[in-house]
MARLUMSE-484445 format. One record per residue (C-alpha): z negated, y, x; residue in one letter. Coordinates in steps of 0.2 Angstrom, whole numbers, plus 5000, padded with zeros to 4 digits. Layout:
BEGIN
R; Z; Y; X; A
...
# end
This chain:
BEGIN
R; 4916; 4946; 4709; M
R; 4934; 4948; 4716; K
R; 4927; 4953; 4733; N
R; 4916; 4938; 4733; K
R; 4931; 4927; 4729; K
R; 4941; 4935; 4743; K
R; 4927; 4933; 4755; I
R; 4925; 4915; 4750; A
R; 4944; 4911; 4752; K
R; 4944; 4920; 4770; I
R; 4929; 4910; 4775; S
R; 4937; 4893; 4769; T
R; 4953; 4898; 4779; L
R; 4944; 4902; 4795; I
R; 4934; 4886; 4793; A
R; 4950; 4876; 4791; S
R; 4958; 4883; 4806; I
R; 4942; 4881; 4816; F
R; 4941; 4862; 4811; S
R; 4960; 4860; 4815; M
R; 4957; 4867; 4833; V
R; 4942; 4856; 4836; I
R; 4951; 4840; 4830; F
R; 4966; 4844; 4841; T
R; 4955; 4847; 4856; S
R; 4945; 4831; 4854; S
R; 4961; 4821; 4852; T
R; 4969; 4829; 4868; V
R; 4953; 4825; 4877; L
R; 4951; 4808; 4870; A
R; 4969; 4802; 4875; N
R; 4968; 4811; 4892; N
R; 4984; 4820; 4888; I
R; 4980; 4835; 4900; L
R; 4991; 4836; 4915; P
R; 4984; 4835; 4933; D
R; 4984; 4851; 4942; V
R; 4981; 4852; 4961; S
R; 4983; 4866; 4974; I
R; 4987; 4861; 4991; N
R; 4986; 4873; 5006; V
R; 4998; 4867; 5020; G
R; 5005; 4874; 5035; G
R; 5023; 4880; 5038; N
R; 5035; 4867; 5045; V
R; 5043; 4880; 5056; D
R; 5027; 4884; 5065; G
R; 5023; 4900; 5056; G
R; 5008; 4905; 5045; P
R; 5006; 4895; 5029; A
R; 5015; 4901; 5014; S
R; 4999; 4902; 5004; S
R; 4992; 4914; 5018; V
R; 5008; 4924; 5017; Q
R; 5006; 4925; 4998; L
R; 4988; 4931; 5000; I
R; 4993; 4944; 5013; V
R; 5007; 4950; 5001; L
R; 4996; 4951; 4986; F
R; 4983; 4961; 4997; T
R; 4997; 4973; 5002; I
R; 5003; 4975; 4984; L
R; 4985; 4978; 4978; T
R; 4982; 4992; 4991; L
R; 5000; 4999; 4990; A
R; 4995; 5014; 4979; P
R; 4981; 5019; 4991; S
R; 4993; 5016; 5006; I
R; 5006; 5027; 4998; I
R; 4994; 5041; 4993; I
R; 4984; 5041; 5009; M
R; 4996; 5036; 5023; L
R; 5012; 5044; 5019; T
R; 5021; 5060; 5014; S
R; 5018; 5057; 4995; F
R; 5002; 5068; 4993; T
R; 5011; 5084; 5000; R
R; 5026; 5081; 4989; I
R; 5017; 5077; 4973; I
R; 5006; 5093; 4975; I
R; 5021; 5104; 4978; S
R; 5031; 5097; 4963; L
R; 5016; 5100; 4951; H
R; 5014; 5118; 4958; F
R; 5033; 5120; 4954; L
R; 5032; 5114; 4936; R
R; 5017; 5125; 4933; N
R; 5025; 5140; 4941; A
R; 5040; 5137; 4930; L
R; 5029; 5137; 4914; G
R; 5039; 5122; 4907; T
R; 5023; 5113; 4902; Q
R; 5028; 5094; 4903; Q
R; 5046; 5096; 4909; V
R; 5050; 5087; 4920; P
R; 5037; 5074; 4914; P
R; 5024; 5066; 4925; N
R; 5035; 5050; 4927; Q
R; 5050; 5060; 4933; V
R; 5039; 5070; 4946; I
R; 5031; 5054; 4952; I
R; 5047; 5045; 4953; G
R; 5055; 5060; 4963; I
R; 5040; 5060; 4975; A
R; 5040; 5041; 4977; L
R; 5059; 5040; 4982; F
R; 5057; 5056; 4993; L
R; 5042; 5047; 5002; T
R; 5053; 5031; 5004; I
R; 5067; 5043; 5012; F
R; 5055; 5052; 5024; I
R; 5046; 5036; 5029; M
R; 5061; 5025; 5031; S
R; 5061; 5026; 5050; P
R; 5042; 5021; 5050; T
R; 5045; 5007; 5037; I
R; 5060; 5000; 5048; K
R; 5049; 5000; 5063; E
R; 5035; 4991; 5054; V
R; 5047; 4978; 5048; N
R; 5055; 4975; 5065; E
R; 5039; 4975; 5075; N
R; 5026; 4968; 5064; A
R; 5032; 4959; 5048; F
R; 5047; 4949; 5055; I
R; 5037; 4943; 5070; P
R; 5023; 4938; 5059; Y
R; 5034; 4929; 5046; S
R; 5041; 4919; 5061; Q
R; 5024; 4914; 5068; G
R; 5026; 4924; 5084; E
R; 5011; 4935; 5082; I
R; 4994; 4932; 5074; S
R; 4987; 4941; 5058; Q
R; 4977; 4953; 5069; E
R; 4992; 4958; 5079; E
R; 5002; 4960; 5063; F
R; 4989; 4973; 5057; L
R; 4989; 4982; 5074; D
R; 5008; 4982; 5075; E
R; 5009; 4988; 5057; S
R; 4997; 5003; 5060; M
R; 5005; 5009; 5076; K
R; 5021; 5017; 5068; P
R; 5010; 5024; 5053; I
R; 4998; 5031; 5065; R
R; 5012; 5040; 5075; E
R; 5018; 5047; 5059; F
R; 5001; 5054; 5054; M
R; 4998; 5061; 5072; F
R; 5014; 5071; 5070; T
R; 5008; 5079; 5054; Q
R; 4989; 5080; 5056; V
R; 4982; 5097; 5060; R
R; 4972; 5099; 5076; D
R; 4959; 5109; 5066; K
R; 4957; 5094; 5054; D
R; 4956; 5081; 5067; L
R; 4943; 5091; 5077; K
R; 4933; 5092; 5061; L
R; 4932; 5074; 5058; F
R; 4930; 5069; 5076; T
R; 4915; 5081; 5077; D
R; 4908; 5073; 5061; L
R; 4910; 5055; 5068; A
R; 4901; 5060; 5084; G
R; 4917; 5059; 5095; I
R; 4915; 5072; 5108; E
R; 4931; 5069; 5118; S
R; 4945; 5057; 5120; Y
R; 4958; 5055; 5133; D
R; 4973; 5049; 5122; S
R; 4977; 5049; 5104; L
R; 4975; 5030; 5104; E
R; 4957; 5032; 5106; E
R; 4955; 5041; 5089; V
R; 4950; 5028; 5076; P
R; 4960; 5026; 5060; S
R; 4944; 5030; 5051; S
R; 4945; 5047; 5058; V
R; 4964; 5050; 5058; L
R; 4966; 5045; 5040; I
R; 4954; 5058; 5032; P
R; 4961; 5071; 5044; S
R; 4979; 5068; 5039; F
R; 4974; 5068; 5020; I
R; 4965; 5085; 5022; L
R; 4980; 5092; 5031; G
R; 4992; 5086; 5018; E
R; 4982; 5093; 5003; I
R; 4981; 5110; 5012; T
R; 5000; 5110; 5016; K
R; 5004; 5106; 4998; G
R; 4994; 5120; 4992; F
R; 5002; 5132; 5005; I
R; 5019; 5126; 4998; I
R; 5014; 5129; 4980; G
R; 5008; 5146; 4984; F
R; 5025; 5151; 4991; I
R; 5034; 5143; 4976; I
R; 5023; 5153; 4964; Y
R; 5027; 5170; 4972; I
R; 5044; 5174; 4964; P
R; 5039; 5167; 4947; F
R; 5024; 5178; 4947; I
R; 5035; 5193; 4951; V
R; 5046; 5188; 4935; I
R; 5030; 5187; 4925; D
R; 5024; 5204; 4931; M
R; 5041; 5212; 4927; V
R; 5041; 5205; 4909; V
R; 5023; 5210; 4906; S
R; 5027; 5228; 4911; S
R; 5042; 5229; 4900; V
R; 5033; 5222; 4885; L
R; 5019; 5234; 4888; M
R; 5031; 5249; 4889; A
R; 5039; 5244; 4873; M
R; 5022; 5242; 4864; G
R; 5024; 5223; 4861; M
R; 5007; 5219; 4866; M
R; 5005; 5205; 4854; M
R; 5020; 5195; 4860; L
R; 5015; 5182; 4874; P
R; 5023; 5187; 4890; P
R; 5025; 5169; 4895; A
R; 5036; 5166; 4880; L
R; 5048; 5179; 4886; I
R; 5047; 5175; 4904; S
R; 5050; 5157; 4903; A
R; 5069; 5158; 4900; P
R; 5071; 5171; 4914; F
R; 5062; 5159; 4926; K
R; 5073; 5145; 4921; I
R; 5089; 5155; 4923; I
R; 5083; 5161; 4940; F
R; 5079; 5144; 4946; F
R; 5096; 5137; 4941; I
R; 5105; 5152; 4949; M
R; 5097; 5149; 4966; I
R; 5100; 5130; 4964; D
R; 5081; 5128; 4965; G
R; 5079; 5109; 4965; W
R; 5091; 5108; 4980; N
R; 5081; 5122; 4989; L
R; 5064; 5116; 4985; I
R; 5067; 5097; 4989; I
R; 5076; 5102; 5005; G
R; 5062; 5113; 5011; S
R; 5049; 5100; 5007; I
R; 5058; 5087; 5017; V
R; 5061; 5098; 5031; K
R; 5042; 5101; 5033; T
R; 5041; 5083; 5039; F
R; 5057; 5082; 5050; T
R; 5057; 5100; 5057; G
# end
């Protein structure tokens, strides 16, 4: 009986709220209280592209920003190397993913700053001032990015995708389409990230092997070697100023 009374009270409350909403809505519609909303698309008084078009371009860039960062910049190699470093240290979730992504992002901005500056000067500023069209804006934006990717792409990867695309030969790099250059660049970045990760793993594997040998010699086979080797790896990493060494080495792979 108590449950039925509670259900009845709840049903009455819901019905009351629903009737109030209906009454309020009908009153608003009857009195025509709703404001008039209109969207006007006009041109820019300075002769540049319309502000609405600029907003559409801006939102499109923001939507594609994660893909652009991952595929067309140094982000992929850096994030793979840092994840290998954390696994080699055996510190589980330290540094956390947010910190690793933040480090990779700001290192990407540091490495790509000349390219970003060139895109801003040759593409974005002329486009915002109405000096070039949208197609020219896209072409001028891709030129510095393509130059960066060509400096980092491996000939082996580029040949693989040109063969897959049916491009037998090309006289200059400008004839290589972006649809071929981008996957070639991504494949090379993943490969280089794994190579850096392998090099990072070597000294820490040596520490794990030494600790395991000592524990076996002492008859402590039930004690996990990773539990003992973790402090030694952290101390070793601190003594050699590991973060400075690793970050500097990763950045030099792009500038060297």
